[in-house]
Structures are given as C-alpha cells and as structure tokens.
C-alpha positions as CSV (number, residue, x, y, z in Angstrom):
1,M,116.8,-130.0,9.5
2,S,110.2,-137.1,5.4
3,G,112.5,-138.8,3.8
4,S,114.1,-142.3,3.2
5,T,117.5,-143.3,3.1
6,R,119.5,-141.3,0.4
7,T,120.3,-143.4,-2.5
8,S,123.6,-143.6,-4.0
9,A,123.8,-141.2,-7.0
10,S,126.9,-140.5,-9.0
11,S,128.2,-137.0,-8.8
12,S,130.3,-135.4,-11.6
13,I,133.7,-134.9,-9.8
14,S,136.7,-133.2,-11.0
15,P,140.0,-132.8,-9.2
16,K,140.4,-129.3,-10.6
17,T,139.1,-125.9,-9.5
18,D,140.0,-122.5,-10.6
19,T,140.6,-120.8,-7.3
20,Q,143.6,-121.2,-5.1
21,T,143.9,-121.9,-1.3
22,E,143.4,-118.9,1.1
23,D,143.7,-118.6,4.8
24,D,141.8,-121.1,6.9
25,A,138.8,-120.4,8.9
26,D,140.0,-119.4,12.3
27,E,138.9,-119.3,15.8
28,S,136.3,-116.8,16.7
29,G,132.8,-117.1,18.1
30,L,131.5,-120.4,19.3
31,V,127.9,-121.5,19.7
32,Y,126.1,-124.6,18.5
33,Y,122.8,-125.6,17.0
34,L,121.0,-127.8,19.3
35,D,118.3,-130.5,18.6
36,S,116.6,-131.1,22.0
37,P,114.3,-134.2,22.7
38,L,110.8,-134.0,23.7
39,P,109.7,-134.1,27.4
40,T,109.2,-137.9,27.2
41,Q,112.6,-138.6,25.6
42,T,115.9,-139.2,27.3
43,T,118.2,-138.9,24.3
44,F,118.5,-136.7,21.3
45,D,116.9,-137.7,18.0
46,H,119.1,-136.6,15.2
47,V,117.2,-136.1,12.0
48,R,118.0,-134.9,8.5
49,P,115.9,-132.3,6.6
50,Q,114.6,-132.5,3.2
51,I,113.8,-129.5,1.3
52,Q,110.1,-128.9,0.5
53,K,110.1,-125.2,-0.7
54,V,112.8,-123.1,-1.9
55,E,112.9,-119.4,-2.4
56,S,114.9,-117.4,-5.2
57,A,118.6,-116.4,-4.7
58,Q,117.3,-112.9,-3.6
59,Q,115.7,-114.3,-0.5
60,P,117.6,-114.1,2.7
61,L,116.2,-117.6,3.8
62,R,117.0,-120.2,1.2
63,S,118.4,-123.5,2.4
64,G,117.3,-126.4,4.3
65,T,119.2,-125.5,7.3
66,F,119.4,-121.8,7.9
67,G,119.8,-118.8,5.4
68,V,121.3,-115.4,5.1
69,K,121.5,-112.7,2.5
70,P,124.5,-113.3,0.2
71,G,127.2,-110.7,0.9
72,E,126.2,-110.2,4.5
73,R,129.1,-109.7,7.0
74,D,130.3,-112.7,9.0
75,P,129.1,-112.2,12.5
76,Y,132.3,-113.8,13.8
77,G,134.7,-111.7,11.8
78,L,136.8,-114.8,11.0
79,D,139.0,-112.9,8.7
80,E,140.3,-110.9,11.7
81,V,141.3,-114.0,13.7
82,E,144.4,-116.2,12.8
83,D,144.0,-120.0,12.3
84,G,145.3,-122.0,15.3
85,S,144.2,-119.4,18.0
86,T,141.4,-119.4,20.6
87,L,139.4,-116.5,22.0
88,D,138.9,-116.0,25.8
89,I,135.2,-115.4,26.0
90,K,135.7,-113.1,29.1
91,S,138.6,-110.9,28.0
92,G,138.1,-111.1,24.2
93,Q,141.9,-111.8,23.9
94,K,143.3,-114.2,21.4
95,T,145.8,-116.8,22.4
96,T,147.4,-119.9,20.8
97,S,146.0,-123.1,21.9
98,P,148.3,-126.2,21.8
99,I,147.2,-129.7,21.8
100,S,147.0,-130.8,25.5
101,A,146.1,-133.8,27.5
102,R,142.8,-135.5,27.8
103,G,140.1,-134.7,30.5
104,H,137.2,-136.6,31.8
105,G,133.3,-136.4,31.5
106,D,130.2,-138.4,31.1
107,S,127.7,-138.9,28.3
108,K,124.5,-140.5,27.9
109,P,124.3,-143.3,25.2
110,L,122.4,-142.9,21.8
111,S,121.9,-146.3,20.2
112,P,122.6,-146.1,16.5
113,P,120.2,-147.4,13.8
114,L,121.3,-150.7,12.2
115,S,119.9,-150.3,8.6
116,S,118.5,-147.1,7.6
117,A,119.6,-143.4,7.4
118,P,117.9,-140.9,9.8
119,V,114.7,-139.6,8.7
120,R,114.5,-135.9,8.0
121,P,111.8,-133.6,9.4
122,S,109.9,-131.2,7.2
123,I,111.6,-128.1,6.4
124,L,109.7,-124.8,5.5
125,I,111.7,-122.3,3.7
126,S,109.8,-119.1,3.1
127,N,110.0,-115.4,3.7
128,D,106.3,-115.2,4.4
129,T,105.4,-114.5,8.0
130,V,104.8,-117.5,10.0
131,T,101.4,-118.1,11.6
132,A,101.6,-119.0,15.2
133,R,98.6,-119.3,17.6
134,D,96.2,-116.2,16.7
135,G,98.5,-114.2,14.5
136,P,101.7,-113.8,12.7
137,F,104.8,-114.9,14.8
138,T,106.5,-111.7,14.4
139,A,108.3,-110.1,17.4
140,P,107.0,-106.6,18.3
141,A,109.3,-103.5,17.7
142,S,111.3,-102.5,20.6
143,G,109.1,-100.7,23.2
144,S,105.8,-102.3,21.9
145,S,106.1,-105.3,24.3
146,P,104.2,-105.1,27.7
147,F,107.3,-106.4,29.3
148,S,109.6,-103.7,27.7
149,T,108.7,-101.0,30.3
150,I,109.5,-103.1,33.3
151,V,112.9,-104.1,34.3
152,P,112.7,-107.0,36.7
153,V,114.9,-107.1,39.7
154,T,114.8,-110.9,40.1
155,P,113.9,-113.8,37.7
156,N,110.7,-114.5,39.5
157,Q,109.5,-111.0,38.8
158,R,109.8,-111.8,35.2
159,Y,108.7,-115.4,35.0
160,G,107.5,-117.1,38.2
161,G,105.7,-120.3,39.0
162,W,106.4,-123.4,37.0
163,L,108.2,-121.6,34.2
164,S,110.8,-120.4,36.8
165,E,111.2,-124.0,38.2
166,V,111.5,-125.6,34.6
167,V,114.3,-123.3,33.5
168,K,116.2,-123.4,36.8
169,P,118.9,-125.9,35.6
170,L,119.8,-123.2,32.9
171,E,119.5,-120.2,35.3
172,E,123.2,-119.3,35.1
173,F,123.1,-119.3,31.2
174,I,119.9,-117.4,30.6
175,D,119.7,-113.5,30.1
176,E,116.8,-113.3,32.6
177,A,116.2,-109.6,32.5
178,I,115.8,-109.5,28.7
179,N,112.6,-109.8,26.7
180,P,113.9,-111.2,23.6
181,R,111.2,-109.9,21.4
182,D,112.5,-106.4,22.0
183,Y,115.9,-107.4,20.4
184,Y,115.1,-110.0,17.8
185,L,112.4,-109.0,15.2
186,D,110.7,-110.3,12.0
187,L,111.1,-113.9,12.9
188,T,110.7,-116.2,10.0
189,E,110.7,-119.9,10.3
190,V,113.5,-121.6,8.4
191,A,113.6,-125.0,9.9
192,Q,111.1,-127.3,11.7
193,G,111.5,-130.4,13.7
194,G,110.0,-132.3,16.6
195,N,112.1,-130.6,19.3
196,G,111.5,-127.0,18.3
197,S,111.8,-124.6,15.3
198,V,114.6,-122.4,14.0
199,Y,113.9,-118.9,12.9
200,A,115.8,-116.2,11.1
201,A,115.5,-113.0,13.1
202,R,116.6,-109.4,12.6
203,V,118.6,-107.8,15.5
204,S,116.7,-104.6,16.5
205,D,118.0,-101.2,15.1
206,N,117.5,-99.4,18.3
207,A,117.5,-102.0,21.1
208,N,120.1,-101.4,23.8
209,I,122.7,-104.1,22.9
210,A,124.6,-103.1,26.1
211,R,122.0,-104.9,28.2
212,L,122.6,-108.2,26.6
213,S,124.8,-109.4,29.4
214,K,125.3,-113.0,28.3
215,L,126.5,-112.3,24.8
216,P,130.1,-113.1,24.3
217,P,132.2,-109.8,24.1
218,L,133.2,-110.2,20.5
219,I,129.7,-110.8,19.5
220,K,128.3,-107.9,21.3
221,A,130.9,-105.6,19.9
222,Q,129.9,-106.8,16.4
223,D,126.3,-106.1,17.2
224,V,127.0,-102.7,18.3
225,E,129.2,-101.8,15.4
226,G,126.6,-103.0,13.0
227,Q,123.8,-101.1,14.8
228,T,125.9,-97.9,14.7
229,N,126.6,-98.4,10.9
230,G,123.0,-99.1,10.3
231,E,123.6,-102.6,9.0
232,A,120.9,-105.2,8.8
233,M,122.0,-107.9,11.1
234,F,120.4,-111.4,11.0
235,V,120.8,-114.2,13.6
236,A,119.2,-117.7,14.1
237,I,116.7,-118.2,17.1
238,K,116.0,-121.7,18.0
239,S,112.7,-121.8,19.9
240,V,112.3,-124.8,22.5
241,P,108.8,-125.2,23.8
242,L,108.7,-125.3,27.7
243,S,106.0,-127.2,29.7
244,P,105.1,-127.4,33.4
245,S,106.2,-131.0,33.4
246,G,109.7,-130.0,32.6
247,S,112.0,-132.1,30.3
248,T,115.2,-133.8,30.4
249,K,116.3,-132.0,27.2
250,L,117.0,-129.0,29.5
251,D,119.4,-131.0,31.5
252,E,121.0,-132.2,28.3
253,L,121.3,-128.6,27.0
254,R,122.9,-127.5,30.4
255,R,125.5,-130.4,30.0
256,E,126.6,-129.2,26.5
257,L,126.8,-125.6,27.8
258,V,129.0,-126.6,30.7
259,L,131.1,-128.7,28.3
260,L,131.9,-125.9,26.0
261,R,131.8,-123.0,28.5
262,G,134.4,-120.3,27.4
263,L,135.5,-122.2,24.2
264,M,135.4,-120.4,21.0
265,H,136.6,-121.5,17.5
266,G,135.9,-120.3,14.0
267,N,134.8,-123.7,12.7
268,I,132.5,-124.6,15.7
269,L,128.8,-123.2,15.8
270,A,128.0,-122.3,19.4
271,M,125.2,-120.6,21.4
272,H,125.5,-116.9,21.9
273,A,122.8,-116.5,24.5
274,L,119.6,-117.9,25.9
275,Y,116.4,-116.2,26.7
276,V,112.9,-117.0,28.1
277,D,110.0,-115.9,25.7
278,L,106.9,-115.3,28.0
279,V,104.6,-115.1,24.8
280,D,105.0,-118.7,23.8
281,D,106.4,-120.1,27.1
282,S,109.7,-121.1,25.2
283,L,113.4,-120.9,25.6
284,W,115.2,-118.9,22.9
285,I,118.6,-119.9,21.8
286,R,120.6,-117.3,19.7
287,M,123.1,-118.7,17.2
288,E,124.8,-117.6,14.1
289,L,122.6,-117.7,11.0
290,M,123.9,-120.5,8.6
291,E,123.2,-121.2,5.0
292,R,122.8,-125.1,4.8
293,S,124.4,-128.3,6.0
294,L,126.7,-130.5,3.9
295,A,123.9,-133.1,3.7
296,D,121.7,-130.5,2.0
297,V,124.5,-130.1,-0.5
298,V,125.0,-133.8,-1.0
299,V,121.3,-134.2,-1.9
300,L,121.6,-131.7,-4.7
301,C,124.3,-133.9,-6.3
302,E,121.5,-136.0,-7.6
303,E,120.3,-133.0,-9.4
304,G,123.5,-132.2,-11.2
305,L,125.6,-130.4,-8.4
306,V,129.4,-131.0,-9.0
307,L,131.7,-131.3,-5.9
308,Q,135.3,-130.9,-7.0
309,E,138.0,-132.7,-5.1
310,R,139.5,-129.4,-3.8
311,V,135.9,-128.2,-2.6
312,I,135.8,-131.5,-0.6
313,A,139.4,-130.8,0.7
314,R,138.2,-127.3,1.9
315,F,135.3,-128.9,3.9
316,T,137.7,-131.5,5.3
317,H,140.2,-128.9,6.3
318,D,137.6,-127.0,8.3
319,T,136.3,-130.1,10.0
320,L,139.8,-131.2,11.1
321,A,140.4,-127.7,12.4
322,A,137.4,-128.0,14.7
323,L,138.5,-131.6,15.9
324,K,141.9,-130.4,16.5
325,F,140.7,-127.8,18.7
326,L,138.4,-130.0,20.6
327,R,141.0,-132.6,21.0
328,S,143.3,-129.8,22.7
329,H,140.4,-129.5,25.3
330,N,140.1,-133.4,25.6
331,I,136.7,-133.3,24.0
332,A,135.4,-135.9,21.4
333,H,132.5,-134.9,19.3
334,R,131.4,-138.5,18.4
335,D,128.7,-137.4,15.9
336,V,130.6,-136.0,12.9
337,R,128.6,-136.3,9.8
338,S,127.3,-134.2,7.0
339,D,124.1,-133.2,8.8
340,N,126.2,-131.7,11.6
341,L,128.5,-129.6,9.4
342,L,127.1,-126.3,8.4
343,L,128.1,-123.6,5.9
344,N,127.7,-119.9,6.5
345,S,127.4,-117.2,3.7
346,Q,131.2,-116.8,3.8
347,G,131.8,-120.4,2.8
348,I,133.0,-121.3,6.3
349,L,132.1,-124.7,7.6
350,K,131.3,-125.2,11.3
351,L,130.7,-128.3,13.3
352,T,127.5,-128.3,15.5
353,D,125.4,-130.5,17.8
354,F,127.4,-131.7,20.8
355,S,124.7,-133.8,22.3
356,N,127.0,-136.9,22.0
357,A,130.2,-135.0,22.9
358,I,132.2,-136.1,25.9
359,K,135.4,-135.1,27.8
360,V,137.6,-138.0,28.6
361,S,140.7,-138.1,30.9
362,Q,144.3,-138.4,29.7
363,D,144.8,-141.7,31.7
364,S,141.3,-143.2,30.8
365,P,139.9,-142.1,27.4
366,I,138.1,-145.5,27.1
367,V,134.2,-145.4,27.2
368,D,131.6,-148.1,26.2
369,D,128.5,-146.2,25.3
370,A,127.3,-146.7,21.7
371,V,126.5,-143.3,20.0
372,G,126.1,-141.9,16.4
373,I,124.6,-143.1,13.3
374,L,125.9,-146.4,11.5
375,Y,127.0,-144.9,8.3
376,W,129.5,-142.5,10.0
377,Q,130.2,-144.7,13.1
378,A,133.6,-146.0,13.9
379,P,133.6,-149.8,13.8
380,E,135.0,-150.0,17.4
381,I,132.1,-148.1,18.8
382,R,129.9,-151.2,17.8
383,A,132.4,-153.6,19.4
384,G,133.1,-151.5,22.5
385,P,134.7,-150.4,24.6
386,Y,136.6,-147.7,22.5
387,N,139.0,-144.8,22.8
388,A,136.6,-141.7,22.4
389,L,139.2,-139.5,21.0
390,Q,140.0,-141.9,18.1
391,V,136.4,-142.2,16.7
392,D,136.0,-138.7,15.0
393,I,138.6,-139.3,12.5
394,W,136.7,-142.3,11.1
395,S,133.6,-140.3,10.8
396,V,135.5,-137.6,8.9
397,G,136.6,-140.3,6.4
398,A,133.0,-141.4,6.2
399,T,131.9,-137.9,5.4
400,V,134.6,-137.4,2.8
401,W,133.5,-140.7,1.2
402,E,129.8,-139.3,1.2
403,L,130.9,-136.1,-0.5
404,A,132.6,-137.9,-3.1
405,Q,129.9,-140.6,-3.7
406,A,126.8,-138.5,-3.0
407,A,125.7,-141.0,-0.5
408,P,127.1,-142.3,2.9
409,P,129.2,-145.5,3.0
410,F,127.4,-148.7,3.8
411,S,124.1,-147.0,2.8
412,D,123.3,-150.0,0.6
413,T,123.9,-152.8,3.1
414,D,123.0,-153.9,6.6
415,V,126.5,-155.0,7.4
416,P,129.0,-152.3,7.5
417,G,132.8,-153.2,7.1
418,D,135.9,-152.2,8.8
419,R,137.2,-150.5,5.4
420,W,135.4,-148.3,3.1
421,P,133.5,-149.6,0.1
422,R,135.1,-149.4,-3.2
423,L,134.8,-145.9,-4.9
424,R,132.9,-145.7,-8.1
425,K,135.4,-144.1,-10.7
426,P,138.4,-144.2,-8.3
427,E,140.6,-143.2,-11.1
428,I,139.3,-139.6,-11.1
429,F,140.5,-139.0,-7.6
430,S,144.2,-138.2,-6.7
431,P,146.5,-140.5,-4.9
432,S,146.5,-138.1,-1.9
433,F,142.6,-138.4,-1.7
434,H,142.9,-142.2,-1.6
435,E,145.7,-142.0,1.1
436,F,143.5,-139.7,3.1
437,L,140.7,-142.2,3.0
438,R,142.9,-145.1,3.9
439,L,144.4,-143.4,6.9
440,C,140.9,-142.5,8.3
441,S,139.8,-146.1,8.2
442,E,143.0,-147.4,10.0
443,P,142.4,-149.4,13.2
444,A,141.9,-147.0,16.1
445,V,145.4,-147.9,17.7
446,S,147.1,-146.6,14.5
447,R,144.7,-144.0,13.2
448,P,146.1,-140.6,12.9
449,D,144.6,-137.7,14.8
450,A,143.4,-134.3,13.4
451,S,146.6,-132.6,13.7
452,D,148.4,-135.3,11.8
453,L,145.8,-135.2,8.9
454,L,146.0,-131.5,8.6
455,K,149.4,-132.0,7.0
456,N,148.1,-134.4,4.5
457,A,148.6,-133.3,0.9
458,F,144.8,-133.9,0.0
459,V,143.7,-131.7,2.8
460,N,146.1,-128.9,2.0
461,N,145.1,-128.7,-1.7
462,T,141.9,-126.7,-1.1
463,C,139.8,-124.3,-3.1
464,G,139.5,-120.7,-1.8
465,R,136.3,-119.4,0.1
466,P,134.9,-117.7,-3.0
467,V,134.5,-121.1,-4.7
468,I,132.4,-122.3,-1.7
469,G,130.4,-119.0,-2.1
470,Q,129.8,-119.9,-5.9
471,L,128.7,-123.4,-4.8
472,L,126.2,-122.1,-2.5
473,Q,124.8,-119.9,-5.4
474,Q,124.6,-123.0,-7.5
475,C,122.7,-124.8,-4.7
476,V,120.1,-122.0,-4.7
477,A,119.8,-122.1,-8.4
478,I,119.4,-125.8,-8.5
479,E,116.8,-125.7,-5.8
480,R,114.8,-123.1,-7.7
481,V,114.8,-125.2,-10.8
482,V,113.7,-128.3,-8.7
483,S,110.9,-126.2,-7.1
484,Q,109.6,-124.9,-10.5
485,R,109.8,-128.5,-11.7
486,Q,107.6,-129.8,-8.8
487,E,105.1,-127.0,-9.2
488,M,104.7,-127.8,-12.9
489,E,104.2,-131.5,-12.0
490,D,101.6,-130.6,-9.4
491,G,99.8,-128.5,-11.7
492,E,99.7,-131.2,-14.3
493,D,98.5,-133.8,-11.8
494,E,95.6,-131.4,-10.7
495,A,94.7,-130.8,-14.3
496,T,94.5,-134.5,-15.0
497,L,92.3,-135.0,-12.0
498,M,90.0,-132.2,-13.1
499,I,89.7,-133.8,-16.5
500,S,89.1,-137.4,-15.2
C-alpha cells in the first residue's frame, strides 16, 4: 500500500492445523479503502506496498497496509451478526439477503499490464509523529481548533470559494458541519501512495459523537459505547489532497459511494464517513483500521512464513462470502486479488477497492471494458466481451493459487493461459483443494458462482479465527527479524565505506 515483480518462492504448506472451524465473518459494517487517481488521471492506479520499516509487536501500527493494537475490539461487532444477513444502514436492523437478479451500471476501463506485477509505493510504518508542512501532523485536541467554536449553518460558511466547488460532487456524502480534527486525534501515517496517505487515528475521548451525522448507526453506537467505557478506539483516515483544478478522482469516488450506498457486509471494507479538512485542504475518509493485506502476508512466505491449507480455506471462505453478497445486489467487483483483501486484528478478511466494480442488468450482464491486473484477470476479459458476474470467481482461484505458491499465477511468463500453471509439490494439497482450483478455472459459461463454491469441501475445511490471529503475530515477528537484519547490513555497509 518500490518494488519489482514478486518472484516465485516456495512456502512450506501443510494441510493440517490445530484449530477447528468457527462461525464465519458476518455482515456488519461496510466501508472501503479507496485509491484515488491524481488530478491528471482518469483511471485508478492500483499499486502494491512493500514494507520498509517494521515496528515491534507492541506497536499499534505494524503492517504494510494498516495497523491496530492486538486485542482491540472489532469496530463492526461481527460476532454479534449472523452470517448471510445484511444490515439496513438507516434502521440498523438485520435482514436475510437472498441472491437476486442482476442490475445495470457503468464503469470506466482500466487497461491491465501485460508482463509485470503492479509496482508498490513506499510504506512508512512508525509510531513517530509524522511531519507535515511546518510541524507535526497531529490533530489538535477537541476544542483547540479555530473552527471548533463555530458551528456553520451552511457548507459555504465552513469552506467557500474553490474548495466548495471542488467537493460539490460529494456534497451529499460529506459531514460538512464537522471539523474532523476535533474528532480524530494523534494521526500517524501508516501507508503512503501517489493518491494520498492513510493514517491511524484515535477517536477523541470527549468529542460529541452524536454530531457525526454521516456515520452508519451501528458504527456510531459502537463509538458512543467505546467512549462511555473509556476504551481507546482507533480508525483509519485516508487523506486525499484537494486542489483548485479539481480532479476526476472525486467523480470516481462518488460513483463508488452511489454503487454501494446502504450496503453493509462483514467481509466488505467500506467508508464510514467523509470530511473536509481545512488545515491541509484535503478530503478525509474514515474507514476501519486494518492490519495488512494478503499481499503483505504472501511476501513473508519468502522469509519462512507457513500458510497451511486450512488458513487458505479461511481466506477463501471470507472472500466468497463477500462476492455472494455482491452478487445478490448484481454487483461485480472485477479486481479481486491479494492486494484488495485486507485482514483486521480479529482475523476477519474484507474485500476493498471498488474502483472497477460495476452493476449489470439481469438481462444484459455482458460488458467489454478491460479491467484488472493480468495475473488475476479472467481470460475472457482479454478476449471480450464477457459476463461481468463470472470473472470474480477466476480471480478468487488465482488468489488461492498465489497463497499456495507465494507468487501469483503466470508471474513468470508474458503469455497467460486459460488454466492454472502446475503447482509445485501438488501432492501436499488435498483433492478438494485441487478440485476447487479446477472449478475456478472453468470456462465462464460453466464456472460456478460464489454460492456454489461456498459448499465446496475445501472451503468448508477452514481454520478458526484464533489461528489467523496467530498468523498475524507471526507476520509481526518475521518483519521484526527482517528489519533488524536490514539494520545490521546497513551498519556493516556504512562501516565498510568508512574503512575504505
């Protein structure tokens, strides 16, 4: 969230684990992590992060994606929501959501690269205060802001002129009366990219949560409860710079907000609220604070991390649950890959980045725009036109293949195939694992959907959430060792230069 194409590296994989299946992640809060293009761009540029600095296990920000303290409560309260249900964002009531017909929508194309993996931007992971402009980038305490004593009557009283015009496309989604620096404190940068930075922020202990009018009811209730109980609550804030010239990225952001309006699911990362920050002339997007992406996990397989088959099955189950929910609302994601699958501290996986998502009609699900990244891209996308609702399953299979081999399929060739490359050490995987991969690579007309694959034996032989928690701890430990090793190597290089 630097780098060259990830090379294939064998990971030690065992089909055994010691914890049994527990209830699946269920539907709850929905909000997603957005990568927005620069003002000169018309499409989203998806990039992968590479870890540069890693903090110790005691630090709240420790991954290449987001970070939280181990043991913190899940902002979504997923253990209180049953699997297969949806949450009405207005009423806060939970209802069962059956698979329904397909709808219709539009999406701008994103041409995939033909030979190399996406380049990752630099990732800075530190609990040190981030310097911005003339001082530390730390939100002032509630009441210390020059804006906190004035409650505007209209948006123009808070931000007029060019700023008001630039954010106008998002006006209905922005909590305009709120100065976000009164509510989100101690911002620490955890991810950095060309389209904005992501910060970990602490929710103010004494701010008036009731005034946050755009928060989903469930999220607001959890904030109030945490504040009442004196709990330290952390969220992610993505800061998107604004400029007088405007940007098409805000129009793209609005399209995603409209597409997912009112939809919440426990395996989908969504936006909680939008704010305008007058200090840096930026748009703040509040999201759940996540630990890391599956891409970050895969990278550590080269350093000795072991991904057991049942761990892969857990990730697969969560991904399919998200896709089943989207399919019930006639939405195709069209960019399922390890970079867009994030883990929180509870071991729950969530699908993010809906910049390529599209809603298609039941009678006409066929589209022809080429989207996605080659390694995870269904072959029919390259040929076009294609059924948008079929391509995500291929991408799930490609991600499972990647988790098993520590590199995406076709990463060592410029000519991708219509079936997966042969697995290294195929004998260590169960027959149901091989069957699942085969089903995902079926031609589009016979490829099963997410609902069908959720019944697969491999998908149902999952590990429990505690195992994923242990895996996250192992990731932190490995990153610490890698960081220490790099520091030693840098010190030796410096000493050599001084001697010479």
